[in-house]
N, CA and C of each residue as an Amber inpcrd file, in Angstrom:
protein
   534
   0.7570000  -1.2620000   0.2370000   0.0060000   0.3280000  -0.0870000
   0.9520000   1.2990000  -0.0490000   0.3000000   2.2930000  -1.1110000
   1.4310000   3.2500000  -0.9530000   1.3860000   4.2530000   0.2720000
   2.6680000   4.8210000   0.8990000   2.3430000   5.7090000   1.6430000
   1.5670000   6.9220000   1.6760000   0.5000000   7.4150000   2.8140000
  -0.4130000   8.3300000   2.1950000   0.0170000   9.0430000   3.8630000
  -0.0120000  10.1880000   3.9910000  -0.6850000  11.0250000   4.9670000
  -1.7460000  10.8470000   5.7750000  -1.1750000  10.8570000   7.5080000
  -2.4750000  10.3240000   8.1730000  -4.2770000  10.9330000   7.3670000
  -3.9760000  12.4930000   7.1520000  -5.3480000  13.2640000   6.3460000
  -5.6700000  12.4270000   5.5740000  -4.7600000  11.7980000   4.6160000
  -5.7830000  11.7480000   3.2050000  -5.9390000   9.6830000   3.3730000
  -4.9830000   9.4600000   4.3940000  -5.4580000   7.7450000   4.4290000
  -6.9800000   7.3480000   4.5050000  -7.5590000   8.1670000   5.5590000
  -8.9450000   7.8750000   5.4800000  -9.5470000   7.8420000   4.3860000
  -9.8840000   8.5560000   3.4020000 -10.9100000   8.6370000   2.2420000
  -9.9820000   7.4210000   1.7970000  -8.6820000   7.1880000   1.4350000
  -8.2530000   6.4920000   0.7290000  -8.6020000   4.9010000   0.9100000
  -8.6830000   4.5500000   2.3310000  -8.5380000   3.0670000   2.8550000
 -10.3360000   3.2930000   3.1980000 -11.4430000   3.9760000   3.1290000
 -12.6750000   3.9990000   3.0460000 -13.0040000   3.4740000   1.1000000
 -12.3500000   4.3350000   0.5270000 -12.5710000   3.8540000  -0.8370000
 -11.9100000   2.2940000  -0.8110000 -10.7120000   1.8660000  -0.3880000
 -10.4660000   0.8800000  -0.6310000 -11.1110000  -0.5370000  -0.1340000
 -11.8720000  -0.3080000   0.8080000 -12.7910000  -1.3770000   1.7160000
 -14.3330000  -1.0010000   0.7680000 -15.2050000  -0.3450000   0.6120000
 -16.4050000  -0.0060000  -0.4010000 -15.5930000  -0.7480000  -1.2200000
 -14.3670000  -0.5690000  -2.3140000 -14.3770000  -1.0480000  -3.6050000
 -13.8900000  -2.7550000  -3.4660000 -13.3080000  -3.3480000  -2.5360000
 -13.3930000  -4.3780000  -1.8160000 -14.4030000  -5.3550000  -1.7940000
 -15.4880000  -4.3550000  -1.0800000 -16.5870000  -4.8340000  -0.2180000
 -17.6990000  -5.3550000  -1.3250000 -17.9680000  -3.8790000  -2.4050000
 -18.8510000  -4.0840000  -3.7630000 -17.5950000  -5.9280000  -4.6470000
 -16.7470000  -6.0610000  -4.8000000 -16.4010000  -6.4850000  -5.6920000
 -16.7870000  -7.7580000  -5.0890000 -16.6480000  -8.1260000  -4.1030000
 -16.5620000  -9.2870000  -2.3800000 -18.8790000  -9.9560000  -3.4660000
 -19.2980000  -8.5100000  -2.8540000 -21.1900000  -9.1040000  -3.1320000
 -20.9290000  -9.7280000  -4.6260000 -20.2560000  -8.7320000  -5.4380000
 -20.8380000  -9.4910000  -6.2850000 -20.2780000 -10.6380000  -6.8530000
 -18.8060000 -11.0100000  -6.5320000 -18.9480000 -12.6830000  -6.6180000
 -19.5680000 -13.6350000  -6.1990000 -20.3550000 -13.0390000  -4.4330000
 -20.8360000 -13.7440000  -3.6430000 -22.3040000 -14.5400000  -4.1000000
 -22.6480000 -13.3710000  -4.9910000 -24.0870000 -13.1780000  -6.0180000
 -24.4190000 -13.6810000  -6.9120000 -23.6390000 -13.7080000  -7.3790000
 -23.0980000 -13.8400000  -9.0410000 -23.8340000 -15.1560000  -9.4820000
 -24.2420000 -16.1960000  -8.5370000 -24.6370000 -17.3510000  -8.5570000
 -25.9220000 -17.2370000  -8.5560000 -26.2470000 -16.5420000  -8.3330000
 -27.8820000 -16.1700000  -8.1830000 -28.7180000 -15.4540000  -9.4640000
 -27.9650000 -14.7500000 -10.0950000 -28.0440000 -14.4970000 -11.1820000
 -28.1070000 -12.9360000 -10.4770000 -27.4520000 -12.1000000  -9.9910000
 -27.2030000 -10.4920000  -9.5130000 -26.3190000 -10.4160000  -9.3770000
 -25.9610000  -8.8130000  -9.0940000 -25.0330000  -8.2750000  -9.3260000
 -24.8760000  -7.3460000  -8.1470000 -23.5560000  -6.6660000  -7.0630000
 -23.9060000  -5.8640000  -5.4490000 -25.1410000  -4.8450000  -6.0190000
 -25.5090000  -4.1860000  -7.4220000 -26.3840000  -3.3260000  -6.8260000
 -27.9560000  -3.8230000  -6.9210000 -27.9650000  -4.6530000  -8.0080000
 -29.1240000  -5.7450000  -7.8210000 -29.7040000  -6.0800000  -6.6050000
 -29.0760000  -6.5390000  -5.9460000 -28.9860000  -7.0820000  -4.7080000
 -29.0010000  -6.2030000  -4.1810000 -28.3240000  -4.9720000  -3.5930000
 -29.2900000  -3.5920000  -2.8330000 -30.2890000  -3.5400000  -2.9420000
 -30.8890000  -3.1150000  -4.2630000 -32.3680000  -3.0800000  -4.4900000
 -32.7100000  -3.9820000  -4.2400000 -32.5460000  -5.2200000  -4.2690000
 -34.0400000  -7.0990000  -3.8320000 -33.6910000  -6.4060000  -2.4330000
 -32.5460000  -6.7150000  -1.6550000 -32.6640000  -6.5750000  -0.5860000
 -33.1670000  -5.4950000   0.2510000 -33.1510000  -4.2850000   0.0760000
 -34.1610000  -3.0360000   0.3390000 -35.1990000  -3.3200000   0.2150000
 -35.0990000  -3.9220000  -0.8710000 -37.2250000  -3.9490000  -0.9000000
 -37.7440000  -4.8270000  -0.4800000 -37.0480000  -6.3540000  -0.4740000
 -37.2910000  -7.2530000   0.6900000 -37.4790000  -6.2000000   2.3370000
 -36.8010000  -5.6910000   2.7360000 -36.4730000  -4.8900000   4.0700000
 -38.1630000  -4.3120000   4.1390000 -37.9240000  -3.1800000   3.7710000
 -39.1670000  -2.4090000   3.3300000 -40.6890000  -3.2560000   3.6890000
 -40.7650000  -4.8060000   2.4380000 -41.8670000  -4.8600000   2.2650000
 -42.3050000  -5.7200000   3.3500000 -41.2910000  -6.5150000   4.0530000
 -41.0430000  -7.1960000   5.3880000 -42.4270000  -6.5020000   6.3320000
 -42.5100000  -4.6300000   6.0220000 -42.6330000  -3.6570000   7.5250000
 -44.0420000  -3.5290000   6.6040000 -44.8290000  -4.2180000   5.4870000
 -45.7500000  -3.9800000   4.8330000 -45.6220000  -2.8440000   3.8160000
 -44.6290000  -2.2080000   3.8340000 -44.0740000  -1.3040000   2.6830000
 -44.6050000  -1.8360000   1.1860000 -45.0500000  -1.0820000   0.6360000
 -44.6790000  -0.8360000  -0.8500000 -44.7150000   0.4910000  -1.7140000
 -43.1880000   0.2690000  -1.2740000 -42.6660000   1.7700000  -1.6310000
 -42.7980000   1.5870000  -3.4430000 -42.3540000   3.5420000  -3.5770000
 -42.4440000   4.0960000  -5.1660000 -41.0390000   3.7160000  -5.6230000
 -40.7570000   3.7510000  -6.4570000 -38.8870000   3.5370000  -6.9740000
 -38.2170000   4.3440000  -6.3570000 -39.1100000   6.1920000  -5.9600000
 -38.0100000   7.2330000  -5.2410000 -38.0180000   6.4380000  -3.7160000
 -38.9390000   6.2320000  -3.0240000 -38.3000000   5.9650000  -1.7840000
 -37.6580000   4.7330000  -1.2850000 -37.9220000   3.8330000  -2.9920000
 -36.3900000   3.2010000  -2.6710000 -35.4270000   3.1850000  -2.7820000
 -35.1020000   4.5510000  -3.5060000 -33.8590000   4.7760000  -4.1650000
 -33.6630000   5.6540000  -2.7350000 -34.1930000   6.2380000  -1.9280000
 -34.0600000   6.7070000  -0.7020000 -33.6150000   6.5140000   0.2200000
 -34.0720000   5.5360000   0.3720000 -34.2040000   3.8440000   1.3650000
 -32.7500000   3.7900000   1.3180000 -32.6130000   2.8620000  -0.4420000
 -30.7800000   1.8370000  -0.1380000 -29.7950000   3.0140000  -0.7130000
 -29.9380000   4.5690000  -1.3640000 -29.0340000   4.9430000  -0.9510000
 -28.8130000   5.1220000  -2.3010000 -29.7060000   4.9650000  -3.2410000
 -29.1930000   4.9300000  -4.3240000 -29.9180000   5.7930000  -6.0410000
 -29.0740000   6.3490000  -6.5690000 -29.6370000   7.8110000  -7.9030000
 -30.9850000   7.1090000  -7.9030000 -32.2100000   7.8190000  -8.3690000
 -33.7170000   7.4160000  -8.7410000 -33.5140000   7.0370000 -10.0450000
 -32.5620000   7.4160000 -10.8410000 -32.5480000   6.7950000 -12.2540000
 -31.6350000   5.4380000 -12.2570000 -30.9380000   5.2710000 -11.8700000
 -30.4280000   3.8880000 -11.7930000 -31.3610000   2.6780000 -10.7920000
 -31.9610000   3.6400000  -9.9010000 -33.1340000   2.7360000  -9.3090000
 -33.4890000   2.3900000 -10.4890000 -34.4330000   2.5640000 -11.3690000
 -35.3710000   2.9010000 -12.3990000 -34.9810000   2.0300000 -13.3220000
 -33.0640000   2.2160000 -13.6110000 -32.9990000   0.8630000 -14.8750000
 -32.7770000  -0.3680000 -13.7470000 -32.3730000  -0.3110000 -12.4930000
 -32.2190000  -1.5900000 -11.4920000 -33.3420000  -2.6740000 -11.7970000
 -34.3480000  -1.8120000 -11.5240000 -36.1010000  -2.0200000 -11.3320000
 -36.4140000  -3.4840000 -12.2830000 -36.2680000  -2.3050000 -13.8120000
 -36.5160000  -2.8050000 -14.6200000 -35.6170000  -3.6820000 -14.8310000
 -34.7010000  -4.1140000 -15.2010000 -33.9570000  -5.6230000 -15.0710000
 -34.3840000  -6.9130000 -14.0180000 -34.2070000  -5.6710000 -12.4780000
 -35.2390000  -7.2140000 -11.8760000 -36.4370000  -7.8760000 -12.4200000
 -37.4160000  -6.3130000 -12.8320000 -38.6600000  -6.3370000 -13.3840000
 -38.5200000  -8.5420000 -14.6620000 -37.9600000  -7.4020000 -15.4620000
 -37.6580000  -8.6990000 -16.5260000 -37.1190000  -9.9100000 -16.1900000
 -35.8660000  -9.8440000 -14.8790000 -35.9630000 -11.1570000 -14.7760000
 -36.9350000 -12.0100000 -14.0340000 -38.1820000 -11.7570000 -13.5360000
 -39.0980000 -11.9880000 -12.5560000 -39.5830000 -11.9310000 -11.3990000
 -38.0990000 -10.8780000 -10.8230000 -38.0450000 -11.0640000  -9.6120000
 -39.1360000  -9.7180000  -8.7960000 -39.5380000  -8.7340000  -9.4420000
 -40.3580000  -7.6550000  -8.8680000 -41.2320000  -7.2520000 -10.3700000
 -42.3020000  -6.5330000  -9.5270000 -43.1730000  -6.1150000 -10.5350000
 -43.2270000  -4.7060000  -9.9100000 -42.8320000  -3.8100000 -11.8140000
 -43.5680000  -2.3410000 -11.2490000 -44.7660000  -2.1120000 -11.6910000
 -45.3410000  -1.1950000 -11.1420000 -46.7240000  -0.7200000 -11.1420000
 -47.1280000   0.6920000 -11.0840000 -48.4640000   0.6250000 -11.5600000
 -48.5260000   2.3720000 -10.7380000 -49.1130000   2.2180000  -9.6000000
 -48.5280000   3.6050000  -8.9970000 -48.9640000   3.5840000  -7.5540000
 -50.2670000   4.3890000  -7.3580000 -50.6430000   3.4720000  -6.4400000
 -52.1750000   4.4540000  -6.2390000 -52.3090000   5.5590000  -5.6790000
 -51.4850000   6.1980000  -4.8270000 -51.5800000   7.4300000  -4.4420000
 -50.9690000   8.4900000  -5.1400000 -50.2390000   8.0760000  -6.3660000
 -49.3780000   9.0900000  -7.1750000 -49.2690000   8.5880000  -8.3690000
 -49.9210000   9.3350000  -9.2830000 -50.2200000   8.5630000 -10.7080000
 -48.9100000   8.4930000 -11.6630000 -47.9220000   9.5200000 -11.1510000
 -46.8000000   9.3290000 -11.7630000 -45.3260000   8.4420000 -11.4400000
 -46.0830000   8.3190000  -9.9770000 -44.8390000   7.3140000  -9.5950000
 -44.8820000   5.3780000  -9.7070000 -44.6210000   5.0920000  -9.6880000
 -44.1090000   3.4330000  -9.7090000 -43.8150000   2.7170000  -8.5280000
 -44.8140000   1.7080000  -8.1810000 -44.7360000   1.3220000  -7.1650000
 -43.8310000  -0.2500000  -7.3630000 -43.5130000  -0.5890000  -6.3250000
 -42.1500000  -1.9860000  -6.4210000 -42.8500000  -2.6910000  -5.8460000
 -43.1580000  -4.5690000  -6.1810000 -43.4820000  -4.8880000  -5.2870000
 -42.5620000  -6.2120000  -5.8060000 -42.0260000  -7.1720000  -4.8690000
 -41.3290000  -8.3960000  -5.2690000 -42.5390000  -9.4880000  -5.7230000
 -41.9450000 -10.6590000  -6.0100000 -42.7100000 -11.6700000  -6.6500000
 -42.5170000 -12.7610000  -6.2800000 -43.1110000 -13.9010000  -5.8860000
 -42.3610000 -15.3160000  -5.0700000 -40.9360000 -15.4700000  -5.1410000
 -41.1280000 -15.3890000  -6.4910000 -39.1720000 -15.6290000  -7.0660000
 -38.0160000 -14.4950000  -6.5980000 -38.8440000 -13.5470000  -6.5470000
 -38.0150000 -12.4710000  -5.9150000 -37.4030000 -12.4440000  -4.4130000
 -38.6510000 -12.6840000  -3.8120000 -38.5660000 -12.7350000  -2.3300000
 -37.5520000 -14.4390000  -1.7070000 -37.2930000 -14.9210000  -3.0890000
 -37.2340000 -16.7660000  -2.3240000 -35.4440000 -15.9680000  -2.8850000
 -35.2140000 -15.2270000  -3.4890000 -33.7980000 -14.9290000  -3.8970000
 -33.5530000 -13.7360000  -2.8940000 -34.4350000 -13.2890000  -2.7960000
 -33.6550000 -12.5000000  -1.8790000 -33.1310000 -12.3510000  -0.4410000
 -34.0410000 -13.4130000   0.1710000 -33.7790000 -14.0600000   1.5190000
 -32.9370000 -14.9050000   0.8980000 -32.4750000 -15.8820000  -0.0700000
 -31.2030000 -16.6310000  -0.4290000 -29.9340000 -15.9990000  -0.5010000
 -29.6440000 -14.5160000  -1.2320000 -29.0460000 -13.7700000  -1.1920000
 -28.2970000 -12.7370000  -0.1280000 -29.3150000 -12.4780000   1.1150000
 -29.2890000 -12.0080000   2.4370000 -28.1970000 -12.8390000   2.9320000
 -29.1300000 -14.2910000   3.1170000 -27.9200000 -14.9870000   3.6790000
 -27.1450000 -15.8400000   3.4840000 -26.8560000 -15.2090000   1.6050000
 -25.1580000 -15.5130000   1.1380000 -23.9000000 -13.8950000   1.8080000
 -25.2850000 -12.8220000   1.7600000 -24.2310000 -11.4420000   2.0160000
 -23.8330000 -11.4020000   3.5980000 -24.9820000 -12.5380000   4.3340000
 -24.6290000 -12.1870000   5.9040000 -23.4490000 -12.4840000   6.0680000
 -23.1560000 -13.9470000   5.4030000 -21.9450000 -15.1900000   5.5200000
 -21.2950000 -14.7010000   5.1830000 -20.7030000 -13.7240000   4.2060000
 -19.8800000 -12.5320000   3.5480000 -18.9220000 -12.0280000   4.4690000
 -20.1830000 -11.1380000   5.0230000 -19.5310000 -10.1170000   6.0210000
 -19.6440000 -10.6730000   7.2480000 -19.9710000 -11.7430000   7.6850000
 -19.2690000 -12.6330000   8.4770000 -17.7030000 -12.6000000   8.4530000
 -17.5130000 -12.9610000   7.7620000 -16.0310000 -13.5500000   7.2050000
 -15.1620000 -12.1840000   6.9590000 -15.9410000 -11.5600000   6.3990000
 -14.9540000 -10.5500000   6.4440000 -14.8840000  -9.4050000   7.8380000
 -15.4060000  -9.8640000   8.5380000 -15.3260000  -8.9890000  10.3350000
 -15.0300000  -9.8200000  11.1430000 -14.8960000 -10.8940000  11.0700000
 -13.2610000 -12.2850000  11.6160000 -12.8810000 -11.5670000  12.1490000
 -11.6110000 -11.1650000  11.2750000 -10.8350000 -10.4170000  12.0110000
 -10.5470000  -9.3410000  12.9360000 -11.8640000  -8.6850000  13.0800000
 -11.9870000  -7.6220000  14.1030000 -13.1630000  -7.8740000  15.1830000
 -13.2380000  -9.7000000  15.3080000 -13.9050000  -9.8290000  16.5720000
 -15.0860000 -10.5410000  16.1850000 -15.7970000 -10.3280000  14.3080000
 -17.2130000 -10.6450000  13.9930000 -17.9420000  -9.7730000  14.1030000
 -19.4250000 -10.3600000  13.7480000 -20.3120000  -9.4840000  13.4950000
 -20.9550000  -8.3410000  15.3010000 -20.9930000  -9.6490000  15.9720000
 -21.1350000  -9.0640000  17.3540000 -20.3790000  -8.1760000  18.0090000
 -18.8890000  -8.7130000  17.8780000 -17.4060000  -8.3060000  18.2580000
 -18.1160000  -6.3660000  18.7050000 -17.3980000  -6.1560000  19.7960000
 -17.0630000  -4.8540000  20.1150000 -16.5730000  -3.6950000  18.9240000
 -15.1930000  -4.2890000  18.4110000 -14.7000000  -3.2020000  17.4840000
 -15.5380000  -3.1660000  16.2420000 -16.2510000  -4.4760000  16.3020000
 -17.2410000  -3.8530000  14.9080000 -18.1730000  -2.8370000  15.0290000
 -18.6830000  -3.1480000  16.5970000 -19.6360000  -1.9700000  16.9350000
 -18.8060000  -0.6860000  16.9840000 -18.0930000  -0.2390000  17.1020000
 -17.3910000   0.3220000  17.3410000 -17.3740000   1.0150000  15.8400000
 -17.2750000   0.2880000  14.9640000 -16.9770000   0.0360000  13.3870000
 -18.7380000   0.8340000  12.9090000 -19.5590000   0.1540000  13.5590000
 -20.5870000   0.8660000  13.0220000 -21.0370000   2.2840000  13.5540000
 -20.8110000   2.5260000  14.5030000 -21.1030000   3.8130000  14.8220000
 -20.1400000   4.8450000  14.3280000 -18.5870000   4.9830000  13.9120000
 -18.1810000   5.5650000  13.3970000 -18.8920000   5.5320000  11.7410000
 -18.5020000   4.5410000  11.4250000 -19.7200000   4.8700000  10.3700000
 -21.0160000   5.4180000   9.8710000 -22.1270000   5.7160000  10.8900000
 -22.9730000   5.7720000  11.1270000 -22.6770000   7.5910000  11.4380000
 -21.3850000   8.0240000  12.6360000 -21.6990000   9.1190000  12.3380000
 -20.7920000  10.3150000  11.2050000 -19.7510000   9.3650000  10.2460000
 -19.7810000   9.5970000   9.4600000 -21.1470000   9.7220000   8.5670000
 -21.7930000   9.3010000   8.8560000 -22.9480000   8.9600000   7.3830000
 -24.1940000   9.9700000   7.6100000 -23.7250000  10.6220000   9.0590000
 -24.9720000  10.9520000   9.8470000 -26.3060000  10.1530000   9.8770000
 -26.3960000   9.0370000   9.9590000 -27.1870000   8.0150000   9.7210000
 -27.5630000   8.0910000  11.5520000 -28.6440000   8.3250000  12.0230000
 -28.8930000   7.3320000  13.2180000 -29.0400000   6.0630000  13.6260000
 -28.6390000   5.5080000  14.9520000 -28.5750000   3.9650000  15.0740000
 -29.9090000   3.6290000  14.9080000 -29.2030000   1.8030000  14.2210000
 -30.4870000   0.9920000  13.6590000 -31.7070000   0.7410000  14.8610000
 -32.6380000   0.2060000  14.7570000 -33.7700000  -0.2980000  15.8160000
 -32.8500000  -1.3810000  16.4600000 -32.2240000  -2.0370000  17.8080000
 -32.5470000  -2.4580000  17.5480000 -30.5650000  -2.6450000  17.9650000
 -30.2750000  -2.0460000  17.1030000 -28.2130000  -1.4770000  17.5770000
 -28.2730000  -1.1770000  18.7570000 -27.1090000  -0.1510000  19.0590000
 -26.2950000   0.5020000  20.2760000 -26.1100000   1.5740000  19.7690000
 -26.5640000   2.4490000  20.6660000 -26.2030000   4.0970000  20.6620000
 -24.9230000   4.5410000  20.7650000 -24.8350000   5.4780000  20.6270000
 -23.2020000   6.2370000  20.9860000 -23.2210000   5.7520000  21.9570000
 -23.2480000   5.6030000  23.0090000 -22.7230000   5.1610000  24.1210000
 -22.2080000   3.6860000  24.3600000 -23.0610000   2.8490000  23.1610000
 -21.9620000   1.4950000  22.9660000 -22.8380000   0.6650000  23.8870000
 -24.1250000   1.5780000  24.4390000 -25.5900000   0.5840000  25.5380000
 -26.5610000   0.2170000  24.4760000 -27.5100000  -0.5500000  24.7400000
 -28.3950000  -1.4030000  24.3900000 -27.4720000  -2.7440000  23.6410000
 -28.3170000  -3.5400000  22.1710000 -28.0040000  -4.7020000  22.0900000
 -27.9440000  -4.8950000  20.9020000 -27.1770000  -5.5680000  20.0140000
 -26.9790000  -5.9930000  18.8990000 -27.4150000  -7.3090000  18.3640000
 -29.0350000  -7.7600000  18.2860000 -29.8270000  -8.4880000  18.0000000
 -29.4710000  -9.3830000  16.8060000 -28.9430000 -10.2880000  16.4120000
 -28.7080000 -11.1310000  15.5520000 -29.9910000 -12.0290000  14.8080000
 -30.9600000 -11.8390000  14.1990000 -32.2490000 -12.3940000  14.1270000
 -32.0260000 -13.7040000  13.7050000 -32.6420000 -14.6870000  13.8890000
 -32.8070000 -15.8310000  12.8450000 -31.9030000 -16.4850000  12.0110000
 -32.9250000 -15.0160000  11.1220000 -32.9350000 -15.3550000   9.3880000
 -32.2390000 -13.5930000   9.3750000 -30.8130000 -13.3140000   9.2730000
 -30.6340000 -12.2930000   8.9210000 -31.0900000 -11.2790000   8.1200000
 -31.5000000 -10.4230000   7.9740000 -32.1340000  -9.0600000   7.1990000
 -30.8820000  -8.1960000   7.1650000 -30.6020000  -8.0190000   6.0730000
 -29.9080000  -7.2510000   5.7820000 -30.3780000  -6.2200000   4.7980000
 -30.2570000  -4.9540000   4.0300000 -31.3720000  -3.6020000   3.3920000
 -29.5620000  -3.2360000   2.7200000 -30.3860000  -2.5590000   1.3510000
 -28.6260000  -2.0430000   1.1010000 -28.3920000  -0.8660000   1.9900000
 -29.2250000  -0.1070000   2.8850000 -28.5260000   0.7860000   3.5130000
 -27.5400000  -0.1010000   4.8420000 -27.9330000  -1.4520000   4.9870000
 -26.4070000  -1.7190000   5.2570000 -25.9970000  -2.0730000   4.9230000
 -26.0340000  -2.7060000   3.4740000 -24.7830000  -2.5920000   2.5760000
 -24.2460000  -1.7850000   2.4110000 -24.5670000  -0.5520000   2.1130000
 -24.2710000   0.7800000   1.9180000 -23.7860000   0.9690000   2.9070000
 -23.1120000   0.9280000   4.5050000 -23.0120000   1.0100000   5.8760000
 -21.9380000   0.3040000   5.8580000 -21.7270000  -0.9480000   6.0390000
 -20.7080000  -1.9670000   5.9090000 -19.4180000  -1.6990000   5.1780000
């Protein structure tokens, strides 16, 4: 790794970590016919739909941290693959509502499991997903992103618990913050 002064190292290291993460997710979900970006959208839609939400493309873009035009392109590709349905939004005729198909739900669940295993593997050197160093990293990244703690997570003082659900649920937001 090239030598950088401390003030330049943060950006460089964040870039390297995110680049490696995207490539690792691309490899991990390729067998399911997905790219990292498609996974991000599919997992985000799955996470939202579990709460009963039927988001518009714009709402999903905001949730996943993706550009709306990119979400539109991804949604079209996922629709062509039979993973989701795009329909007119009942509350706004200009908006497009996204809904997972049964096949899309099954692929999302499998992909989330694969990515959760990858995340466990990649965080092993710092004590794993539930380790204190990973919790510190999550708090640091949330601070940099100006994102509040997630429900069930830890607050900035480290109190609270980080629960691991029996079926891991990662959203695009989680992926973007990892």
